[in-house]
N, C-alpha and C positions, 0 to 999 in steps of 0.2 A: 631273755636277757641277752643283750649284746654289749660289747665293749670295744673301744678303740684306743690303742696305745697303752693299755694297762700292763703293768709289771707287778708281779707278786710282792715286790719289796719297796717300790717307790711310786709316788704320785708325781705326775708332771703336768705342766700347763698344756692344755689341749687334750688330755685324757678325757674320755667320754664313756658314760655308761647309760644304758636304757633299760627300762622295765615296761613290759606291755601286759595288759590284763583287760578282759572283758568284764565290765562291772554289771553284775547280775542283780536280779530282783532280791535274791537271797542276801547278797552283799549289802544292799541298801537297808533291808530289814534288820540284819545283824548289826550294822553300823548304828541304826537308830536305837536299837536296844542297848548296845554297848556304850554309846555316847550320851543317851538320853535326849538326843535331838529328834523329837517327834513332830517337827514342823510338817504340817499337812501338805505343803508344796512338794515334799519328797515322797509322801506315802498315800495320798488320796487323789486319784485321777480326776474325779468330778470337781473337787475343790481347786486343784491345780489348773484345770481347764479355764477357770475364771480369773486367773492371774495374768500378768503381763507375758508370761511364757506360753500360756495356752496348753500346757501339758506338765506332767511331773518331770522334775529334774533331779539328778543325783546330788547329794550333799557335797558342797564345795570342799569341805574338809576331807571327805572320803576321797575325792579326786586328787587333792594335793597329797594325800597319803601315799600315792604312787611314787611321788618324789622320794619320800623316805625309803620306800622299797628299793628304788634304784640306788640310792646312796648306800644302802646296806650291802650292795654288791661290789663296792669299792674294796680294794685290799686293806686290811687292817680293821680297826674298830673306829667307826665314824660316829662322831659326837656332834650334834647340832649346837652351834653357838647362836645363830640367828637365821631367820628366814623372812624374806620380803616377797609378797605375792600380789599379783593383780589378776583378778578373775575377768576374763575377756568374753567367754561364751560358756553357756551351761552344757553339761553332759546329760545324756539320756540313759535310762536303764538299757542294758545290753549293748552300749557303745564299747568298742575296742579302743582303749586309750593307751598312750605311750608316754612315760616320763622320760625326759632327756636331760641329763645332768652333765655339764662339761666344766672342767677345771679352768677357770679364767685367770686366776692370780695365785701365785705362791706367796703367802703372807709371812713365811718364815715360822720356825718353831712348830712345824707340823700343822699349821693353820692354812686353810685355803679358801678362796672365794670361788663360788661356782655359779654358773647360770643354771636355772632349774625351770624347765618348761614342761607342760603336758599338752600333747597333741591328740587330735582324733584321727580316725582312719584315713581321712582325706588330707591329713597334714595341717589342718587348721589348728592354730594355737588357742587352747582353752584357758591356760594359765601361763603366765610368764613371771619369772622371779629370779631372785638371787639368794644364795645361802652362804653363810660362813660356817665352816666345819673344822673340827680338830680331828686328826686321824692318828690314833695311837697304834702301836704294834699289836699284832694278833697274839693273844695269850697262847701258851703251849697247849692248854686243854680247853675243852668246852666246844661243843658243836650243837647247833640247833637243827633239829630235823623238821623241816618245813611240812613234810607230808603228815607228820604227827599232829602239828598245830592245826592243819586244815581239817582234820577229822574230829577235833575236839568240839 
């Protein structure tokens, strides 16, 4: 995770946060199980080889989930109000992907418009979009231990 311009107490236009992850076979299978999206394009190599892609691709919704992961690293409690996405290129299993979110507009009353993109290792844009979010102050208590979630 990287950030540019972030302050623990305030969000400003131009602030930027990124989140990178290699999307593994395990991630794809767990996402299929959790979401119920068992489209063979994502899970069956032989079947997928006969499609327009010629290979398996990662669920688009799993890829755009990296945007949510990046937004979770903004200071405060980030609440999605809307998200608009365009899928430009597919991701493959074991691709290293990076979600890049930048505050584009301060809409007032703790609401912000952000650009939300996902890039591959070569810097090619796989997803481009915009999100509107509400950012509340961080509560005094409560901390999520990501390591614990990963082991579950």
